C-alpha positions, 0 to 999 in steps of 0.5 A: 500500500504505497499510497498509505505508507503501509507494508504487508509481508507474508513470512515463513521460517526458512530454517530447515530444522524448524520447518521439519520439526513443525511439519512433524509436530503439526501432523493430524495426531498432534492437531487433535490435541490442538498442539501446533508449532507456528511456522509462518506469519503476516507482518505489518509495517509503517513506512517512514521517511525522514531526510531522504532516509527510509525506515520501517516501524513494526505495527503488528504480526499474526502467526500461523502453523503453515508458512505463508506463500502469498498475500492480497489486500483489498482496501474496499473490503478491508480484507487481508488474505494469506495463502498458507502451506497448511491448505488454509486461506487466512483472512484479517479485518484490516482498516487502514484508518486504524492500522496500528490496532491489532486486526481481528481474524475474519476467516480461516478456511481450508480450501486446498488439501496440499497447500495454497500457493496464491490468493486474490480478493474480488470485492465486488462479488464478495469472493476470493480466488486461490490456487493450490498444490492440488493443481486446482484454481478455486472460487470461494464465497467470503461470507458463506465460506463455501467453495462454489467453483473449481477447475484444473488448468493442466496436469502440472502444478499451478505456479502463479495467479493474478487478478485484474480488478479493472478488466475483471479477468483472472490470469493463471500460469502453470509450471509447464507454461500453460496460460489461462484467462478467466472472465470473472464478471459473474459469480462463476468464472468463465474460461476466456482463453487458454494457450501454452507459452511453448518454452520447455522450462519450469515457470514460477511466477508472472507479471502482466499488463492487463491492457497492453496484453504484456506478460512476463513469465519467470522460470527457473 
């Protein structure tokens, strides 16, 4: 949120031993006893500038049992969503006018079995979109918290997803370079276009200009 001077971060504990310990301890056997090791978090910082020097003031953090793979914030709905490796989408009620107050949890839904890779809010339709390690893109209602639509792009992992609010389109890229565009003017997404980039690489992310039809795909 550059115009507001606010920075949201999705964090993961990158220490290998901590991640293995958390994975073992957070198995279903331990979940029954409500015992979880916190592995990921969402952090909020105030961006400060004085005499040409930048600094960051930590305002608050929220911790979770899964690492955070991606976040999205919609100022109109005041909803900050986080995609977690636990398969959950976590939501915080964040008001920019009272940004220093510790936010309340708005939702926590298990949407994908094997982890959520990315998430995006559609405030007009009161729903959010997500992709996960189960190779599916899904649409979930914010209020009912029910997933009402899902689709597969191809038989590979989904690498990246971007939602463009102005053009009302959802862009999804798979790890083998299949690119899909959905029209999201209505509650149920409609497939608008699907093509393959034709490069034999593993794709991990993308940038796009929705109006100039310009796509930058990142591979590894």
